[in-house]
C-alpha positions in Angstrom: 16.6 1.4 1.3 13.0 1.9 0.3 11.8 5.2 -1.4 8.1 6.1 -1.6 7.0 8.0 -4.7 3.5 9.3 -5.4 2.4 9.9 -9.0 -0.8 11.5 -10.3 -1.7 10.0 -13.7 -4.5 10.5 -16.2 -7.0 7.7 -15.8 -6.6 6.4 -19.3 -6.4 2.8 -20.7 -2.7 1.8 -21.0 -1.3 4.3 -18.5 -0.5 1.6 -15.9 1.0 -0.6 -18.6 3.4 2.2 -19.7 4.5 2.9 -16.1 5.1 -0.8 -15.3 7.0 -1.2 -18.6 9.2 1.7 -17.5 10.1 -0.3 -14.3 10.9 -3.3 -16.5 13.0 -1.5 -19.0 15.0 0.4 -16.4 15.4 -2.6 -14.1 13.9 -1.0 -11.0 12.7 -3.3 -8.3 9.1 -2.5 -7.2 8.5 -3.3 -3.5 4.9 -2.1 -3.7 2.6 -0.5 -6.2 -0.9 0.7 -5.4 -3.3 2.6 -7.7 -6.6 4.2 -6.8 -9.0 7.0 -7.8 -8.6 10.6 -6.4 -10.9 13.4 -5.6 -10.2 14.7 -9.1 -12.3 13.0 -11.8 -10.1 11.4 -14.5 -7.0 11.4 -12.3 -5.6 8.3 -10.5 -3.0 8.3 -7.7 -0.2 5.7 -7.6 2.0 5.0 -4.6 5.2 3.3 -5.7 7.7 1.9 -3.2 11.1 1.3 -4.8 14.0 -0.7 -3.4 16.6 1.9 -4.2 18.7 4.8 -3.0 17.8 8.5 -3.4 19.8 8.9 -6.6 18.1 5.9 -8.3 14.6 7.1 -7.1 15.3 10.6 -8.4 16.3 9.2 -11.8 13.2 7.0 -11.9 11.0 9.9 -11.0 12.5 11.9 -13.8 11.8 9.0 -16.3 8.3 8.8 -14.9 7.6 12.5 -15.4 8.4 12.1 -19.1 5.5 9.7 -19.7 2.5 11.2 -21.4 -0.1 10.2 -18.9 1.9 11.3 -15.8 0.8 14.6 -14.4 3.0 14.9 -11.4 5.5 12.9 -9.3 6.6 13.5 -5.7 9.1 11.6 -3.5 7.5 11.6 0.0 10.1 9.4 1.7 11.7 12.2 3.7 8.6 14.3 4.2 6.0 14.0 7.0 3.5 11.6 5.6 0.9 9.0 6.5 2.1 5.6 5.1 -0.4 2.8 5.5 -1.0 -0.7 4.4 -4.2 -2.7 4.5 -4.5 -6.4 5.3 -7.4 -8.8 5.4 -6.5 -12.0 7.1 -8.6 -15.2 7.4 -7.5 -17.1 10.5 -8.3 -20.7 11.5 -10.6 -20.3 14.6 -12.4 -23.3 15.9 -14.8 -22.8 18.8 -12.1 -23.2 21.4 -9.7 -20.6 19.8 -12.2 -18.1 18.4 -12.2 -15.9 21.4 -8.4 -15.8 21.5 -8.2 -14.8 17.8 -10.7 -12.1 18.3 -8.9 -10.8 21.4 -5.6 -10.6 19.4 -7.4 -8.7 16.7 -9.1 -6.2 19.0 -5.9 -5.7 21.0 -4.1 -4.8 17.7 -6.8 -2.4 16.6 -8.1 -4.7 13.9 -11.7 -5.2 13.0 -13.5 -8.6 12.7 -15.2 -8.4 9.3 -16.5 -12.0 9.0 -17.0 -15.1 11.3 -17.4 -18.5 9.7 -17.8 -21.9 11.3 -14.1 -22.5 11.4 -12.5 -19.1 10.5 -12.5 -15.5 11.6 -11.6 -12.8 9.1 -9.9 -9.6 10.4 -9.1 -6.4 8.7 -6.3 -4.0 9.8 -4.7 -0.8 8.5 -1.5 0.9 9.7 2.2 1.0 9.1 3.8 -2.0 7.4 5.4 -2.8 10.8 2.0 -2.8 12.7 0.4 -5.0 10.0 3.4 -7.4 10.1 3.1 -7.5 13.9 -0.5 -8.5 13.8 0.1 -11.2 11.1 2.9 -12.6 13.3 0.5 -12.8 16.3 -2.1 -14.5 14.2 0.3 -17.0 12.6 0.2 -19.5 15.5 -3.6 -19.9 15.0 -3.1 -20.8 11.3 -3.6 -18.3 8.5 -6.0 -19.8 6.0 -5.8 -16.9 3.6 -4.4 -13.4 3.4 -4.4 -10.4 1.1 -2.4 -7.2 1.6 -2.4 -3.9 -0.3 0.8 -2.1 -1.0 1.6 1.1 0.8 -0.6 4.2 0.3 0.9 7.6 1.1 -0.4 11.1 1.8 1.4 14.1 3.2 0.5 15.1 6.8 -1.1 18.3 8.0 -2.2 21.1 5.7 0.5 20.2 3.1 -1.2 19.2 -0.1 0.2 16.9 -2.6 -2.1 18.3 -5.2 -1.8 16.8 -8.6 -1.9 20.2 -10.2 1.4 22.0 -10.8 
C-alpha cells in the first residue's frame, strides 16, 4: 500500500539531505518524492509517497517531525485530496504518424509543447493512472524520451494544509 505524506520544511541548505538520510537509516522505501516552493517565503513543501502500511507511515511521520527543519507533517492518504503527477513525453512522430500522435495527446487532455522534425513532445498532468494510460497509448509510436515528476498533493475544498500549527 502507498501512503502520501506532505511535509512543510524550512528552505535551508541540508534540509533535504537530512530527510533523505532518515529514509535510508530507517529503511523506508520511497515511491516518490517531490519538493517545491510554497506561498510562504522560506518554506518548501515535500510530497512523499511511501510503500508502507499505516503503522509504518505513522512511525515515519513521527521521525520526520523530530527533524530540526521540519515544520509540519500530514498524512493525506485517507483525506480528500488532489493527487497529481506531471509527465513530459517526447514521441517519435514522422510526417505520417504526427497527426495520430497529436490526436492521442489531445484525446487524453495532454498539451503539445514542442514539434520537431521527427518528434512531438507532449505534457500531461493528472492522476498516476491517467498519466500511465497516456504513456501506454503513446508507447506504440515509440517514446524517444520521458520525464515524470512524483506525486504532488493538496487537500480539496476549503480545507487548508497550512504549514503553521
